[in-house]
Backbone as CSV, one residue per row, in Angstrom:
resi,resn,N_x,N_y,N_z,CA_x,CA_y,CA_z,C_x,C_y,C_z
1,UNK,0.822,-1.202,0.000,0.000,0.000,0.000,0.864,1.264,0.000
2,UNK,1.986,1.199,0.731,2.884,2.357,0.782,3.376,2.732,-0.610
3,UNK,3.659,1.706,-1.426,4.116,1.978,-2.799,3.077,2.761,-3.585
4,UNK,1.803,2.444,-3.382,0.762,3.143,-4.140,0.550,4.559,-3.633
5,UNK,0.767,4.805,-2.346,0.730,6.191,-1.864,1.856,6.990,-2.500
6,UNK,3.035,6.377,-2.619,4.153,7.068,-3.264,3.872,7.299,-4.744
7,UNK,3.260,6.326,-5.387,2.936,6.453,-6.812,1.885,7.528,-7.053
8,UNK,1.062,7.800,-6.042,0.072,8.874,-6.172,0.764,10.208,-6.430
9,UNK,1.924,10.419,-5.815,2.713,11.629,-6.072,3.592,11.463,-7.298
10,UNK,4.116,10.253,-7.479,5.031,10.001,-8.591,4.352,10.167,-9.947
11,UNK,3.029,9.986,-9.996,2.325,10.101,-11.266,2.470,11.508,-11.861
12,UNK,2.786,12.491,-11.022,2.960,13.864,-11.509,4.287,14.063,-12.225
13,UNK,5.285,13.241,-11.883,6.620,13.443,-12.463,7.083,12.282,-13.347
14,UNK,6.620,11.084,-13.046,7.005,9.911,-13.843,5.766,9.050,-14.099
15,UNK,4.821,9.581,-14.855,3.525,8.895,-14.995,3.597,7.527,-15.648
16,UNK,4.480,7.357,-16.608,4.497,6.084,-17.332,4.738,4.904,-16.388
17,UNK,5.674,5.070,-15.454,5.976,3.982,-14.520,4.761,3.626,-13.666
18,UNK,4.010,4.635,-13.265,2.825,4.396,-12.435,1.763,3.647,-13.230
19,UNK,1.519,4.076,-14.451,0.477,3.434,-15.244,0.876,2.033,-15.698
20,UNK,2.163,1.821,-15.947,2.620,0.469,-16.268,2.381,-0.459,-15.076
21,UNK,2.572,0.068,-13.853,2.321,-0.739,-12.645,0.857,-1.164,-12.546
22,UNK,-0.050,-0.408,-13.161,-1.466,-0.761,-13.145,-1.780,-1.983,-14.009
23,UNK,-0.811,-2.427,-14.801,-1.041,-3.645,-15.590,-1.287,-4.844,-14.677
24,UNK,-0.702,-4.793,-13.475,-0.955,-5.849,-12.491,-2.307,-5.566,-11.854
25,UNK,-3.298,-6.304,-12.268,-4.670,-6.034,-11.827,-5.227,-7.170,-10.979
26,UNK,-4.339,-7.926,-10.312,-4.860,-8.989,-9.454,-5.533,-8.365,-8.229
27,UNK,-6.460,-9.061,-7.601,-7.240,-8.485,-6.496,-6.390,-7.934,-5.353
28,UNK,-5.287,-8.585,-5.028,-4.449,-8.115,-3.924,-3.835,-6.757,-4.231
29,UNK,-3.292,-6.613,-5.437,-2.687,-5.332,-5.818,-3.749,-4.245,-5.936
30,UNK,-4.901,-4.590,-6.468,-5.998,-3.619,-6.586,-6.446,-3.146,-5.214
31,UNK,-6.488,-4.056,-4.234,-6.885,-3.681,-2.873,-5.872,-2.733,-2.246
32,UNK,-4.601,-2.902,-2.579,-3.557,-2.046,-2.007,-3.641,-0.617,-2.523
33,UNK,-4.213,-0.429,-3.682,-4.335,0.937,-4.210,-5.718,1.523,-4.006
34,UNK,-6.573,0.823,-3.285,-7.953,1.287,-3.104,-8.015,2.598,-2.315
35,UNK,-7.239,2.723,-1.246,-7.298,3.944,-0.435,-6.772,5.165,-1.182
36,UNK,-5.598,5.068,-1.857,-5.169,6.224,-2.654,-6.191,6.611,-3.728
37,UNK,-6.808,5.608,-4.357,-7.819,5.894,-5.383,-9.006,6.628,-4.767
38,UNK,-9.460,6.185,-3.605,-10.582,6.847,-2.939,-10.261,8.307,-2.634
39,UNK,-9.063,8.558,-2.100,-8.677,9.932,-1.782,-8.624,10.801,-3.040
40,UNK,-8.006,10.286,-4.101,-7.902,11.046,-5.345,-9.288,11.383,-5.884
41,UNK,-10.151,10.373,-5.918,-11.496,10.554,-6.473,-12.269,11.593,-5.670
42,UNK,-12.180,11.532,-4.348,-12.928,12.472,-3.513,-12.403,13.896,-3.697
43,UNK,-11.065,14.061,-3.654,-10.494,15.403,-3.803,-10.742,15.965,-5.204
44,UNK,-10.609,15.124,-6.215,-10.875,15.587,-7.581,-12.338,15.972,-7.735
45,UNK,-13.240,15.228,-7.081,-14.658,15.574,-7.107,-14.925,16.927,-6.480
46,UNK,-14.281,17.187,-5.351,-14.418,18.497,-4.700,-13.913,19.596,-5.633
47,UNK,-12.758,19.365,-6.256,-12.188,20.363,-7.168,-13.127,20.629,-8.339
48,UNK,-13.734,19.569,-8.901,-14.667,19.737,-10.010,-15.899,20.526,-9.586
49,UNK,-16.451,20.170,-8.424,-17.640,20.867,-7.938,-17.344,22.350,-7.715
50,UNK,-16.198,22.648,-7.135,-15.833,24.044,-6.884,-15.557,24.821,-8.174
51,UNK,-15.258,24.094,-9.258,-14.957,24.755,-10.533,-16.199,25.062,-11.355
52,UNK,-17.367,24.590,-10.922,-18.572,24.771,-11.733,-19.146,26.181,-11.604
53,UNK,-19.959,26.550,-12.570,-20.639,27.852,-12.544,-21.611,27.934,-11.377
54,UNK,-22.206,26.814,-11.026,-23.135,26.789,-9.892,-22.455,27.280,-8.623
55,UNK,-21.249,26.809,-8.374,-20.517,27.204,-7.171,-20.176,28.685,-7.196
56,UNK,-19.856,29.209,-8.367,-19.472,30.620,-8.447,-20.655,31.563,-8.199
57,UNK,-21.885,31.014,-8.175,-23.086,31.815,-7.888,-23.805,31.314,-6.640
58,UNK,-23.174,30.428,-5.913,-23.847,29.716,-4.829,-24.401,30.633,-3.751
59,UNK,-23.670,31.696,-3.403,-24.087,32.553,-2.294,-24.953,33.723,-2.741
60,UNK,-25.406,33.685,-4.002,-26.348,34.702,-4.470,-27.740,34.477,-3.875
61,UNK,-27.984,33.264,-3.415,-29.300,32.940,-2.872,-29.329,33.222,-1.372
62,UNK,-30.479,33.632,-0.882,-30.619,33.997,0.534,-30.377,32.814,1.459
63,UNK,-30.768,31.614,1.032,-30.617,30.436,1.885,-29.350,29.645,1.565
64,UNK,-28.356,30.297,0.941,-27.121,29.625,0.556,-26.331,29.220,1.793
65,UNK,-25.589,28.112,1.719,-24.771,27.702,2.859,-23.660,28.707,3.137
66,UNK,-23.310,28.854,4.403,-22.278,29.815,4.812,-21.215,29.082,5.626
67,UNK,-19.989,29.562,5.562,-18.923,29.081,6.422,-18.748,27.577,6.435
68,UNK,-18.881,26.972,7.637,-18.693,25.537,7.803,-19.694,24.755,6.951
69,UNK,-20.925,25.263,6.869,-21.937,24.576,6.058,-21.512,24.514,4.595
70,UNK,-20.867,25.564,4.114,-20.374,25.585,2.739,-19.269,24.547,2.543
71,UNK,-18.365,24.450,3.523,-17.287,23.456,3.447,-17.848,22.035,3.462
72,UNK,-18.847,21.806,4.321,-19.477,20.487,4.381,-20.177,20.180,3.057
73,UNK,-20.865,21.197,2.493,-21.526,21.008,1.201,-20.509,20.616,0.133
74,UNK,-19.375,21.330,0.080,-18.346,21.030,-0.926,-17.796,19.621,-0.724
75,UNK,-17.588,19.228,0.526,-17.065,17.896,0.832,-18.033,16.811,0.374
76,UNK,-19.313,16.960,0.732,-20.302,15.944,0.386,-20.615,15.929,-1.107
77,UNK,-20.815,17.129,-1.682,-21.102,17.198,-3.118,-19.902,16.704,-3.925
78,UNK,-18.697,17.046,-3.460,-17.498,16.587,-4.148,-17.351,15.082,-4.100
79,UNK,-17.631,14.503,-2.928,-17.565,13.049,-2.821,-18.584,12.366,-3.718
80,UNK,-19.793,12.922,-3.745,-20.844,12.355,-4.592,-20.475,12.470,-6.065
81,UNK,-20.067,13.671,-6.490,-19.705,13.837,-7.902,-18.493,12.999,-8.263
82,UNK,-17.481,12.994,-7.375,-16.290,12.199,-7.655,-16.630,10.736,-7.848
83,UNK,-17.515,10.210,-6.984,-17.903,8.809,-7.114,-18.654,8.522,-8.396
84,UNK,-19.602,9.400,-8.717,-20.372,9.209,-9.957,-19.449,9.290,-11.177
85,UNK,-18.570,10.286,-11.192,-17.652,10.442,-12.326,-16.708,9.251,-12.439
86,UNK,-16.233,8.770,-11.290,-15.318,7.622,-11.262,-15.963,6.399,-11.906
87,UNK,-17.200,6.101,-11.521,-17.864,4.915,-12.051,-18.340,5.126,-13.485
88,UNK,-18.897,6.309,-13.749,-19.438,6.557,-15.093,-18.330,6.743,-16.127
89,UNK,-17.406,7.683,-15.863,-16.334,7.915,-16.837,-15.399,6.711,-16.936
90,UNK,-15.221,6.009,-15.810,-14.443,4.770,-15.867,-15.112,3.746,-16.771
91,UNK,-16.452,3.694,-16.696,-17.195,2.791,-17.574,-17.075,3.181,-19.038
92,UNK,-17.144,4.480,-19.294,-16.989,4.966,-20.673,-15.594,4.608,-21.193
93,UNK,-14.578,4.873,-20.368,-13.200,4.560,-20.771,-13.052,3.064,-21.043
94,UNK,-13.649,2.262,-20.203,-13.553,0.801,-20.378,-14.246,0.358,-21.659
95,UNK,-15.468,0.838,-21.883,-16.216,0.408,-23.064,-15.526,0.831,-24.360
96,UNK,-15.032,2.066,-24.385,-14.318,2.526,-25.586,-13.047,1.705,-25.773
97,UNK,-12.354,1.434,-24.658,-11.138,0.622,-24.736,-11.416,-0.770,-25.283
98,UNK,-12.483,-1.396,-24.807,-12.850,-2.733,-25.297,-13.151,-2.686,-26.795
99,UNK,-13.839,-1.628,-27.216,-14.138,-1.481,-28.644,-12.870,-1.342,-29.478
100,UNK,-11.812,-0.816,-28.855,-10.540,-0.640,-29.570,-9.577,-1.802,-29.359
101,UNK,-10.032,-2.835,-28.664,-9.221,-4.037,-28.513,-8.646,-4.280,-27.128
102,UNK,-9.022,-3.503,-26.135,-8.510,-3.703,-24.779,-9.065,-4.988,-24.184
103,UNK,-8.209,-5.667,-23.407,-8.657,-6.840,-22.661,-8.581,-6.566,-21.155
104,UNK,-8.375,-5.304,-20.799,-8.283,-4.925,-19.398,-9.653,-4.886,-18.738
105,UNK,-9.641,-4.878,-17.407,-10.886,-4.903,-16.643,-11.461,-3.500,-16.460
106,UNK,-12.724,-3.472,-16.103,-13.402,-2.221,-15.758,-12.707,-1.556,-14.562
107,UNK,-12.296,-2.371,-13.587,-11.595,-1.831,-12.418,-10.305,-1.122,-12.837
108,UNK,-9.548,-1.741,-13.727,-8.296,-1.120,-14.144,-8.550,0.188,-14.889
109,UNK,-9.590,0.234,-15.706,-9.933,1.475,-16.401,-10.259,2.577,-15.388
110,UNK,-11.007,2.231,-14.338,-11.334,3.217,-13.300,-10.076,3.711,-12.593
111,UNK,-9.138,2.803,-12.337,-7.913,3.193,-11.636,-7.014,4.062,-12.515
112,UNK,-6.989,3.777,-13.807,-6.248,4.655,-14.733,-6.843,6.059,-14.686
113,UNK,-8.167,6.129,-14.729,-8.861,7.415,-14.663,-8.548,8.132,-13.360
114,UNK,-8.561,7.404,-12.246,-8.304,8.024,-10.941,-6.903,8.611,-10.866
115,UNK,-5.896,7.850,-11.255,-4.526,8.370,-11.162,-4.289,9.517,-12.146
116,UNK,-5.015,9.512,-13.257,-4.917,10.643,-14.188,-5.529,11.904,-13.593
117,UNK,-6.415,11.749,-12.612,-7.099,12.894,-12.003,-6.307,13.545,-10.873
118,UNK,-5.102,13.070,-10.590,-4.302,13.662,-9.505,-4.097,15.173,-9.695
119,UNK,-3.777,15.680,-10.895,-3.651,17.141,-11.030,-4.937,17.892,-10.722
120,UNK,-6.091,17.313,-11.043,-7.362,17.961,-10.704,-7.484,18.061,-9.186
121,UNK,-7.163,16.972,-8.485,-7.178,17.001,-7.017,-6.181,18.033,-6.489
122,UNK,-5.024,18.100,-7.113,-3.982,19.038,-6.687,-4.409,20.494,-6.881
123,UNK,-5.332,20.739,-7.813,-5.774,22.116,-8.062,-6.463,22.739,-6.852
124,UNK,-6.823,21.940,-5.865,-7.408,22.483,-4.642,-6.454,23.418,-3.907
125,UNK,-5.151,23.312,-4.201,-4.182,24.216,-3.543,-4.426,25.671,-3.933
126,UNK,-5.176,25.907,-5.017,-5.490,27.276,-5.425,-6.482,27.944,-4.485
127,UNK,-7.328,27.149,-3.829,-8.430,27.718,-3.065,-8.032,28.550,-1.855
128,UNK,-7.027,28.167,-1.081,-6.622,29.071,0.015,-6.214,30.456,-0.484
129,UNK,-5.574,30.504,-1.642,-5.156,31.793,-2.206,-6.369,32.586,-2.697
130,UNK,-7.301,31.905,-3.359,-8.513,32.588,-3.831,-9.319,33.155,-2.666
131,UNK,-9.466,32.358,-1.623,-10.242,32.805,-0.470,-9.535,33.931,0.272
132,UNK,-8.208,33.865,0.331,-7.459,34.938,0.998,-7.588,36.251,0.234
133,UNK,-7.617,36.170,-1.093,-7.697,37.381,-1.921,-9.117,37.931,-2.032
134,UNK,-10.104,37.036,-2.183,-11.452,37.491,-2.525,-12.526,37.139,-1.498
135,UNK,-12.188,36.339,-0.492,-13.178,35.954,0.499,-14.344,35.215,-0.138
136,UNK,-15.558,35.457,0.379,-16.716,34.732,-0.157,-17.220,35.308,-1.480
137,UNK,-16.530,36.312,-2.015,-16.890,36.812,-3.355,-16.716,35.742,-4.429
138,UNK,-15.857,34.749,-4.149,-15.669,33.680,-5.141,-16.950,32.859,-5.320
139,UNK,-17.902,33.000,-4.382,-19.163,32.274,-4.472,-20.320,33.184,-4.866
140,UNK,-19.997,34.410,-5.345,-21.044,35.370,-5.727,-20.835,35.836,-7.163
141,UNK,-21.926,36.050,-7.856,-21.879,36.587,-9.214,-21.390,38.038,-9.169
142,UNK,-20.400,38.359,-10.017,-19.906,39.730,-10.093,-19.122,40.184,-8.879
143,UNK,-18.542,39.249,-8.125,-17.745,39.599,-6.954,-16.391,40.161,-7.335
144,UNK,-15.553,40.363,-6.325,-14.235,40.964,-6.567,-13.351,40.102,-7.455
145,UNK,-13.676,38.821,-7.559,-12.871,37.922,-8.394,-13.295,37.941,-9.859
146,UNK,-14.222,38.823,-10.222,-14.727,38.863,-11.599,-13.758,39.518,-12.570
147,UNK,-12.724,40.154,-12.073,-11.779,40.858,-12.949,-10.641,39.976,-13.424
148,UNK,-9.527,40.627,-13.746,-8.381,39.920,-14.323,-7.771,38.911,-13.355
149,UNK,-7.812,39.213,-12.052,-7.271,38.271,-11.077,-8.000,36.943,-11.109
150,UNK,-9.336,37.029,-11.196,-10.127,35.803,-11.284,-9.834,35.021,-12.544
151,UNK,-9.568,35.738,-13.635,-9.243,35.066,-14.896,-7.910,34.327,-14.809
152,UNK,-6.980,34.885,-14.041,-5.690,34.206,-13.853,-5.909,32.853,-13.194
153,UNK,-6.748,32.831,-12.153,-7.043,31.559,-11.485,-7.740,30.596,-12.430
154,UNK,-8.607,31.095,-13.298,-9.291,30.228,-14.260,-8.297,29.601,-15.229
155,UNK,-7.332,30.398,-15.683,-6.314,29.882,-16.605,-5.474,28.803,-15.923
156,UNK,-5.122,29.035,-14.668,-4.340,28.038,-13.925,-5.143,26.755,-13.751
157,UNK,-6.438,26.904,-13.449,-7.292,25.730,-13.311,-7.371,24.948,-14.619
158,UNK,-7.513,25.649,-15.719,-7.541,24.988,-17.029,-6.237,24.224,-17.258
159,UNK,-5.117,24.796,-16.815,-3.829,24.109,-16.959,-3.824,22.789,-16.191
160,UNK,-4.398,22.786,-14.980,-4.505,21.539,-14.215,-5.383,20.525,-14.949
161,UNK,-6.483,20.984,-15.525,-7.380,20.086,-16.250,-6.710,19.498,-17.489
162,UNK,-5.963,20.337,-18.200,-5.234,19.861,-19.377,-4.169,18.849,-18.967
163,UNK,-3.516,19.121,-17.832,-2.518,18.195,-17.293,-3.158,16.824,-17.031
164,UNK,-4.328,16.815,-16.426,-5.027,15.554,-16.168,-5.403,14.847,-17.466
165,UNK,-5.864,15.613,-18.452,-6.210,15.019,-19.744,-4.980,14.375,-20.385
166,UNK,-3.841,15.067,-20.286,-2.600,14.516,-20.831,-2.189,13.248,-20.093
167,UNK,-2.381,13.248,-18.755,-2.060,12.045,-17.979,-2.957,10.878,-18.364
168,UNK,-4.228,11.170,-18.636,-5.123,10.091,-19.058,-4.652,9.490,-20.376
169,UNK,-4.228,10.329,-21.292,-3.701,9.852,-22.573,-2.458,8.990,-22.355
170,UNK,-1.534,9.485,-21.526,-0.320,8.716,-21.216,-0.685,7.411,-20.517
171,UNK,-1.668,7.489,-19.602,-2.071,6.305,-18.866,-2.640,5.225,-19.760
172,UNK,-3.542,5.602,-20.646,-4.149,4.625,-21.558,-3.075,4.011,-22.454
173,UNK,-2.192,4.850,-22.953,-1.122,4.339,-23.822,-0.197,3.388,-23.065
174,UNK,0.154,3.759,-21.835,1.121,2.968,-21.066,0.535,1.646,-20.598
175,UNK,-0.696,1.677,-20.109,-1.265,0.462,-19.539,-1.578,-0.570,-20.626
176,UNK,-1.880,-0.101,-21.832,-2.204,-1.021,-22.930,-1.027,-1.255,-23.882
177,UNK,-0.032,-0.359,-23.861,1.054,-0.461,-24.832,0.621,-0.082,-26.225
178,UNK,-0.335,0.864,-26.313,-0.898,1.252,-27.593,-0.119,2.398,-28.225
179,UNK,-0.451,2.683,-29.487,0.092,3.860,-30.168,-0.625,5.098,-29.634
180,UNK,-0.018,6.276,-29.889,-0.645,7.530,-29.451,-2.032,7.740,-30.054
181,UNK,-2.214,7.525,-31.377,-3.568,7.741,-31.944,-4.622,6.817,-31.342
182,UNK,-4.260,5.569,-31.107,-5.215,4.629,-30.525,-5.551,5.017,-29.085
183,UNK,-4.538,5.424,-28.326,-4.765,5.875,-26.948,-5.620,7.134,-26.927
184,UNK,-5.360,8.045,-27.862,-6.144,9.283,-27.934,-7.604,8.982,-28.252
185,UNK,-7.846,8.013,-29.114,-9.220,7.639,-29.453,-9.948,7.091,-28.222
186,UNK,-9.237,6.352,-27.374,-9.857,5.787,-26.171,-10.108,6.855,-25.113
187,UNK,-9.175,7.805,-24.995,-9.273,8.810,-23.932,-10.184,9.978,-24.290
188,UNK,-10.468,10.175,-25.562,-11.157,11.385,-26.013,-12.542,11.560,-25.391
189,UNK,-13.363,10.520,-25.395,-14.742,10.670,-24.920,-14.817,10.988,-23.422
190,UNK,-14.074,10.290,-22.531,-14.103,10.684,-21.127,-13.644,12.119,-20.899
191,UNK,-12.648,12.558,-21.660,-12.145,13.930,-21.514,-13.222,14.936,-21.926
192,UNK,-13.880,14.682,-23.047,-14.920,15.576,-23.540,-16.083,15.643,-22.555
193,UNK,-16.488,14.507,-22.005,-17.607,14.483,-21.063,-17.270,15.240,-19.780
194,UNK,-16.049,15.077,-19.271,-15.631,15.787,-18.063,-15.580,17.295,-18.312
195,UNK,-15.045,17.697,-19.464,-14.974,19.117,-19.797,-16.359,19.704,-19.967
196,UNK,-17.270,18.949,-20.551,-18.629,19.434,-20.762,-19.323,19.711,-19.439
197,UNK,-19.064,18.862,-18.447,-19.697,19.087,-17.146,-19.245,20.411,-16.528
198,UNK,-17.942,20.668,-16.587,-17.426,21.911,-16.006,-17.984,23.120,-16.740
199,UNK,-18.031,23.048,-18.065,-18.485,24.190,-18.857,-19.980,24.449,-18.707
200,UNK,-20.763,23.381,-18.651,-22.214,23.535,-18.583,-22.653,23.832,-17.171
């Protein structure tokens, strides 16, 4: 299990080695990476929820959650979204992979997706800075973060999302030993669906 916690960080600097290790999909090895996968999925879910347009207007309503209630909402909504995305997008990745000749399991497809999402989870480090600069305006329409400073954070967030998309491409290629075009064909639909959720 310790190796998989280390690989959770290593995927940011040496992703191919981490994804090649996912080729071992026996139940014992899968169980050892279950906790890191759960943490990644939950944190990435929180990051996705906080990146949506809904969150940026959340406190415009009179009965909007405040303070601790807002943090609890983000934690629970993030866990729920992360879980749904993990199972759904993992299923999409698996089905597309099978159509392209993959013999890997649904579980392995989900784990590839989870480790590719580490940069999305890491994007949560932006939030202390956003809150320090803009306070609860980040949850209001037309708040202080609506100017160029807010756009800088959006660009940085997009960079994290692109990083995750690139990791998914590397992951699919590494775990299957496929060519870049074949890996891109497998990774494209999950990437498009995830991006559509954030945009819509």
